[in-house]
C-alpha positions as CSV (number, residue, x, y, z in Angstrom):
1,M,37.5,9.1,-25.9
2,K,35.7,9.9,-22.6
3,K,33.7,7.0,-21.3
4,V,30.7,6.5,-19.0
5,L,29.6,3.2,-17.6
6,L,25.9,2.6,-16.9
7,T,25.0,-0.3,-14.6
8,A,21.9,-1.9,-13.3
9,T,20.8,-5.3,-12.1
10,V,19.4,-6.2,-15.5
11,Q,20.0,-4.9,-19.0
12,S,16.3,-4.3,-19.6
13,H,16.4,-1.6,-17.0
14,I,19.0,0.3,-19.0
15,G,17.2,-0.4,-22.3
16,Q,13.8,0.8,-20.9
17,F,14.9,3.9,-19.0
18,H,18.2,5.3,-20.0
19,R,18.2,5.9,-23.8
20,P,17.8,9.7,-23.2
21,L,20.9,9.7,-21.0
22,A,22.8,7.8,-23.6
23,E,21.7,10.3,-26.2
24,V,22.9,13.2,-24.1
25,L,26.3,11.5,-23.5
26,H,26.7,10.7,-27.2
27,E,25.9,14.2,-28.2
28,N,28.6,15.4,-25.9
29,G,31.4,13.1,-27.1
30,Y,31.1,10.2,-24.6
31,E,31.3,6.5,-25.3
32,V,28.5,4.7,-23.4
33,H,29.2,1.3,-21.8
34,V,26.6,-0.9,-20.1
35,A,27.2,-3.6,-17.4
36,A,24.2,-5.6,-16.3
37,R,22.8,-9.1,-16.4
38,N,21.5,-10.0,-19.8
39,N,17.8,-10.6,-19.6
40,L,16.7,-9.2,-22.9
41,A,15.5,-12.6,-24.2
42,E,12.6,-12.2,-21.7
43,K,11.7,-8.7,-23.1
44,N,10.4,-9.5,-26.6
45,G,12.7,-7.5,-28.8
46,L,14.0,-4.9,-26.4
47,E,17.5,-3.9,-27.5
48,L,20.5,-1.9,-26.1
49,D,21.2,-0.5,-29.6
50,F,22.5,2.8,-28.0
51,A,25.4,1.2,-26.1
52,D,28.9,1.2,-27.5
53,K,30.0,-1.8,-25.4
54,I,27.9,-4.2,-23.3
55,Y,29.2,-6.4,-20.5
56,D,27.0,-9.3,-19.2
57,V,27.5,-9.1,-15.5
58,P,25.6,-11.6,-13.2
59,F,24.0,-9.2,-10.8
60,S,21.1,-10.7,-8.8
61,R,18.1,-8.8,-7.3
62,S,18.5,-11.0,-4.1
63,P,21.0,-9.7,-1.6
64,K,21.6,-13.3,-0.5
65,S,22.8,-14.5,-3.9
66,L,26.4,-15.4,-4.4
67,D,26.1,-14.1,-7.9
68,N,26.6,-10.6,-6.6
69,I,30.1,-11.5,-5.4
70,K,30.8,-12.7,-8.9
71,A,29.4,-9.5,-10.3
72,Y,31.5,-7.4,-7.9
73,R,34.7,-9.1,-9.0
74,Q,33.9,-8.9,-12.7
75,L,32.8,-5.3,-12.5
76,K,35.9,-4.3,-10.6
77,K,38.1,-5.7,-13.4
78,I,36.0,-3.9,-16.0
79,I,36.3,-0.6,-14.1
80,E,40.1,-1.0,-13.8
81,Q,40.5,-1.8,-17.5
82,E,38.3,1.0,-18.9
83,S,39.1,4.1,-16.9
84,Y,35.7,5.7,-16.8
85,E,35.1,9.4,-16.3
86,V,31.7,8.7,-14.7
87,I,30.1,5.5,-13.4
88,H,26.3,5.8,-13.2
89,C,24.6,3.0,-11.3
90,N,20.9,2.1,-10.9
91,T,18.6,-0.3,-9.1
92,P,19.2,-1.4,-5.4
93,M,21.6,-4.3,-5.9
94,G,23.1,-3.0,-9.0
95,G,23.8,0.3,-7.2
96,I,25.3,-1.3,-4.1
97,V,27.6,-3.7,-5.9
98,T,28.7,-1.0,-8.4
99,R,29.5,1.6,-5.7
100,L,31.6,-1.0,-3.8
101,A,33.4,-2.0,-7.0
102,A,34.1,1.6,-7.8
103,V,35.8,2.6,-4.6
104,G,39.3,2.5,-6.0
105,A,38.3,4.3,-9.2
106,R,36.6,7.0,-7.2
107,R,39.8,7.7,-5.3
108,K,41.5,8.2,-8.7
109,G,39.0,10.8,-9.8
110,T,36.1,8.8,-11.4
111,K,32.7,10.3,-10.5
112,V,30.1,7.9,-9.2
113,F,26.4,8.7,-9.7
114,Y,23.5,6.7,-8.3
115,T,19.9,7.2,-9.5
116,A,17.2,6.1,-7.0
117,H,14.2,5.1,-9.0
118,G,12.1,4.9,-5.9
119,F,13.4,4.0,-2.5
120,H,11.8,0.9,-0.8
121,F,11.2,3.1,2.2
122,Y,8.6,5.9,1.8
123,Q,5.6,7.4,3.5
124,G,3.3,4.5,4.4
125,A,5.9,1.8,3.7
126,P,6.0,-1.3,6.0
127,K,8.2,-0.8,9.0
128,K,10.6,-3.6,7.9
129,N,11.4,-1.5,4.8
130,W,12.6,1.3,7.0
131,L,14.5,-1.0,9.2
132,I,16.3,-2.8,6.4
133,F,16.5,-0.5,3.4
134,Y,16.8,2.9,4.9
135,P,20.1,2.3,6.8
136,I,21.6,0.6,3.8
137,E,20.8,3.4,1.4
138,R,22.0,6.0,4.0
139,V,25.4,4.3,4.3
140,M,25.8,3.7,0.6
141,A,25.1,7.3,-0.2
142,R,28.6,8.0,1.1
143,F,29.9,5.9,-1.7
144,C,28.8,8.1,-4.5
145,D,29.4,11.7,-5.5
146,T,25.8,12.4,-6.5
147,L,22.5,10.7,-5.7
148,I,19.8,11.5,-8.2
149,A,16.2,11.2,-7.1
150,I,13.3,11.1,-9.5
151,T,10.5,11.9,-7.1
152,K,10.1,14.9,-4.8
153,E,9.5,12.7,-1.7
154,D,12.8,10.8,-2.2
155,Y,14.6,14.1,-3.0
156,L,13.5,15.8,0.2
157,L,14.2,12.8,2.3
158,A,17.7,12.2,0.9
159,G,18.5,15.9,1.2
160,K,17.8,15.8,4.9
161,K,19.3,12.5,5.8
162,F,22.0,11.4,3.3
163,H,25.6,12.7,3.3
164,T,26.3,13.3,-0.4
165,N,25.2,15.7,-3.2
166,I,21.5,15.3,-3.9
167,E,20.0,16.2,-7.3
168,R,16.5,15.7,-8.7
169,I,15.3,15.0,-12.2
170,H,11.7,14.6,-13.5
171,G,12.0,10.9,-14.2
172,V,13.9,9.3,-17.1
173,G,12.1,11.2,-19.9
174,V,9.2,10.2,-22.2
175,Y,9.4,10.6,-25.9
176,T,6.7,12.9,-27.2
177,D,7.3,11.8,-30.8
178,R,6.1,8.3,-29.6
179,Y,3.5,9.2,-27.0
180,H,0.9,11.7,-28.1
181,S,-2.8,12.0,-28.9
182,V,-4.0,10.9,-32.3
183,N,-7.0,11.7,-34.5
184,S,-10.1,9.5,-34.8
185,E,-8.9,7.8,-38.0
186,T,-5.6,6.8,-36.5
187,R,-7.2,5.7,-33.3
188,C,-9.5,3.4,-35.2
189,A,-6.6,2.0,-37.2
190,M,-4.7,1.3,-33.9
191,R,-7.7,-0.5,-32.5
192,R,-8.2,-2.6,-35.6
193,A,-4.5,-3.7,-35.3
194,E,-5.3,-5.0,-31.8
195,N,-8.6,-6.6,-32.8
196,L,-10.6,-3.9,-30.9
197,E,-13.8,-2.3,-32.1
198,K,-14.5,1.4,-32.3
199,E,-17.3,1.0,-29.8
200,D,-15.2,-0.8,-27.2
201,Y,-14.4,0.9,-23.9
202,V,-10.7,0.0,-23.6
203,I,-8.7,0.1,-20.4
204,L,-4.9,-0.4,-20.4
205,C,-2.9,-1.6,-17.4
206,T,0.8,-1.9,-17.9
207,G,3.4,-3.5,-15.7
208,E,5.3,-6.6,-14.8
209,L,2.9,-9.4,-13.7
210,N,3.9,-9.6,-10.1
211,D,2.5,-9.0,-6.6
212,N,3.5,-5.4,-6.4
213,K,1.7,-4.4,-9.6
214,N,-1.5,-5.9,-8.2
215,Q,-3.3,-6.7,-11.4
216,K,-5.5,-9.1,-9.4
217,T,-7.6,-6.2,-8.0
218,L,-8.5,-5.1,-11.5
219,I,-9.3,-8.6,-12.6
220,A,-11.5,-9.1,-9.5
221,A,-13.4,-5.9,-10.4
222,T,-14.1,-6.9,-14.0
223,P,-17.2,-9.0,-13.5
224,I,-19.0,-6.0,-12.0
225,L,-17.5,-3.6,-14.5
226,R,-18.6,-5.6,-17.5
227,D,-22.2,-5.5,-16.2
228,K,-22.0,-1.7,-16.2
229,I,-19.9,-1.0,-19.2
230,P,-20.9,-2.6,-22.5
231,N,-18.0,-3.8,-24.7
232,L,-15.5,-3.6,-21.9
233,K,-12.0,-4.6,-22.9
234,I,-9.1,-4.6,-20.5
235,L,-5.5,-5.0,-21.8
236,L,-2.8,-6.2,-19.4
237,A,0.6,-5.4,-20.9
238,G,3.6,-7.1,-19.4
239,N,5.0,-10.5,-18.4
240,G,6.3,-11.8,-15.1
241,P,6.1,-14.5,-12.5
242,L,2.4,-14.3,-12.0
243,E,1.4,-14.7,-15.6
244,E,0.0,-18.2,-15.3
245,K,-1.8,-17.5,-12.0
246,L,-3.5,-14.4,-13.5
247,R,-4.4,-16.2,-16.6
248,N,-6.1,-18.9,-14.5
249,Q,-7.9,-16.2,-12.5
250,I,-9.3,-14.8,-15.8
251,I,-10.4,-18.2,-17.0
252,K,-11.9,-19.2,-13.7
253,R,-14.1,-16.0,-13.7
254,G,-15.0,-16.4,-17.3
255,L,-13.4,-13.1,-18.4
256,E,-11.6,-14.2,-21.5
257,D,-13.8,-11.9,-23.7
258,N,-13.0,-8.9,-21.5
259,I,-9.4,-9.2,-20.4
260,R,-6.5,-9.8,-22.7
261,L,-2.9,-10.6,-21.7
262,L,-0.7,-8.8,-24.2
263,G,2.7,-10.1,-23.0
264,Y,5.7,-7.8,-22.9
265,R,5.3,-5.1,-25.5
266,T,7.9,-2.7,-26.8
267,D,5.4,-0.8,-29.0
268,L,2.9,0.6,-26.4
269,E,2.9,3.8,-28.4
270,K,0.7,1.9,-30.8
271,I,-1.8,1.1,-28.1
272,T,-1.9,3.8,-25.5
273,P,-3.3,6.5,-27.8
274,A,-6.2,4.2,-28.8
275,V,-7.5,3.4,-25.3
276,D,-10.0,5.2,-23.2
277,L,-8.5,5.0,-19.8
278,V,-5.2,3.9,-18.1
279,V,-5.4,2.1,-14.7
280,S,-2.7,1.1,-12.2
281,C,-3.3,-0.8,-9.0
282,S,0.3,-1.1,-7.8
283,Y,1.4,-0.9,-4.2
284,R,4.7,0.8,-4.8
285,E,6.0,3.0,-7.7
286,G,9.0,5.2,-8.3
287,L,7.9,7.4,-11.1
288,P,5.7,5.3,-13.4
289,L,6.3,5.7,-17.1
290,N,3.0,4.1,-18.1
291,I,1.1,6.9,-16.3
292,L,3.3,9.6,-17.9
293,E,2.8,8.0,-21.3
294,A,-1.0,8.0,-20.7
295,M,-0.9,11.7,-19.7
296,L,1.0,12.7,-22.9
297,C,-1.6,10.8,-24.9
298,K,-4.3,12.9,-23.0
299,K,-5.8,10.0,-21.2
300,P,-7.4,10.2,-17.8
301,V,-5.9,7.8,-15.2
302,V,-7.2,5.8,-12.2
303,T,-4.4,4.8,-9.9
304,S,-3.6,3.5,-6.5
305,I,-2.3,5.8,-3.8
306,N,1.5,5.6,-3.6
307,R,4.5,7.8,-3.8
308,G,5.0,7.7,-7.6
309,H,1.3,8.2,-8.4
310,K,1.1,11.1,-5.9
311,E,3.9,12.8,-7.9
312,L,1.8,12.7,-11.1
313,V,-1.9,12.4,-10.3
314,K,-4.2,15.0,-8.6
315,N,-7.7,13.9,-7.7
316,D,-10.4,15.4,-9.8
317,F,-7.8,17.1,-12.0
318,N,-6.2,14.5,-14.2
319,G,-7.5,11.4,-12.7
320,Y,-8.3,9.6,-9.4
321,M,-6.1,8.0,-6.7
322,I,-7.6,5.3,-4.5
323,P,-6.3,2.7,-2.1
324,A,-4.6,-0.2,-4.0
325,D,-7.0,-2.9,-2.7
326,D,-10.2,-0.9,-2.8
327,M,-12.0,-2.7,-5.6
328,K,-15.3,-0.9,-5.0
329,Q,-13.6,2.5,-5.5
330,Y,-11.9,1.3,-8.7
331,I,-15.3,0.3,-10.0
332,S,-16.9,3.5,-9.0
333,R,-14.2,5.8,-10.6
334,I,-13.9,3.8,-13.8
335,C,-17.7,3.9,-14.2
336,M,-17.8,7.6,-13.5
337,L,-15.3,8.3,-16.3
338,Y,-17.1,6.0,-18.6
339,A,-20.4,7.9,-18.0
340,N,-18.8,11.3,-18.3
341,P,-16.7,11.5,-21.5
342,S,-16.4,15.3,-21.4
343,Q,-15.0,15.1,-17.8
344,A,-12.6,12.3,-19.0
345,A,-11.4,14.5,-21.9
346,K,-10.8,17.5,-19.6
347,M,-8.8,15.3,-17.2
348,G,-6.8,14.0,-20.1
349,M,-5.9,17.6,-21.2
350,N,-4.9,18.5,-17.7
351,G,-2.6,15.5,-17.5
352,Y,-1.0,16.4,-20.8
353,R,-0.1,19.9,-19.5
354,K,1.3,18.4,-16.3
355,A,3.4,15.9,-18.1
356,Q,5.4,18.5,-20.0
357,A,8.0,18.7,-17.2
358,Y,8.7,14.9,-17.6
359,T,9.4,14.8,-21.4
360,V,12.7,13.7,-22.8
361,E,13.5,17.3,-23.8
362,S,13.0,18.5,-20.2
363,V,14.9,15.6,-18.6
364,K,17.8,15.9,-21.0
365,Q,18.4,19.5,-19.8
366,E,18.4,18.3,-16.2
367,L,20.9,15.5,-17.0
368,K,23.2,18.0,-18.8
369,R,23.2,20.1,-15.7
370,I,24.1,17.2,-13.5
371,Y,26.9,16.0,-15.9
372,N,28.0,19.7,-16.2
373,L,27.5,19.5,-20.0
374,N,25.6,22.8,-20.6
375,D,28.7,24.5,-22.0
376,V,30.0,21.5,-23.9
377,G,29.3,20.4,-27.4
């Protein structure tokens, strides 16, 4: 049996983003193994039900953590025991540790792939990101046979500067059978399930509750937004280190009736089609699935200006991009879409068309090409 090992710092990364790859591999006769730190208890029901074998390896996101030395030793033993045809690594620390552990296997013919889900260095990134992360990624590129970028900006940069084979795919794939527009009756039913009214103007903001996702800007904008938009409801989906701080911010501003913390959800396909607008305020993104899911559901989007959003959003076409901390512009654009439902619908349709290149079906074909599977199975 041919085997592929998928690695990342945490198992939730594999569970959230690599089911389409696992399906492609299974369809072509591969056994799929996963090696990552088990954090699934934090993710409210997320499962790795597509993996044939799972190894709990103590990767750490911190480069300073001694856990990464333990992870290296454990992973090296796994690789020596299993004899993989391909080792496909993800995430910064997961990618570094895996590539180092796979040096011996690579000499024996194992192919090593690394997917960059968004370099920490990019146009407009802090100088320290370029000073620290760029040289590391450039050196580590030599330790893989193929580097896969999911944004055009990363693909062009890597192609010019890194010494390895560079490929590009359109993200990790979004399932169109899960994320699609719904009729009025279904929309109302979805709203009722979330204790929302038909007349509510509902905004969804999805992401880990951390500094990068910058939910605080949307919370700060809400007191003005609720004065302009009757029945405003904002849903914050996700968990993370800032959950208590953001909850206190909501309470302090008296916004409990307008903002709801949903926690980590594995069923956003039951929410996204029912909202009016999807908003993101993040400082940095690779290729954000929440925006693609919104586009497939024909929702307009209001996002911050960053690499991942620039890949997907065109101003006045399928939404608006504005500086991450510009609360006034968020208020202005959200109110503009609220007041112009026909314009919002047009933007939603434009986004739907643009999202077709990023569906599971499209990305699977790209993965088959990279794995050289087009003539197999």
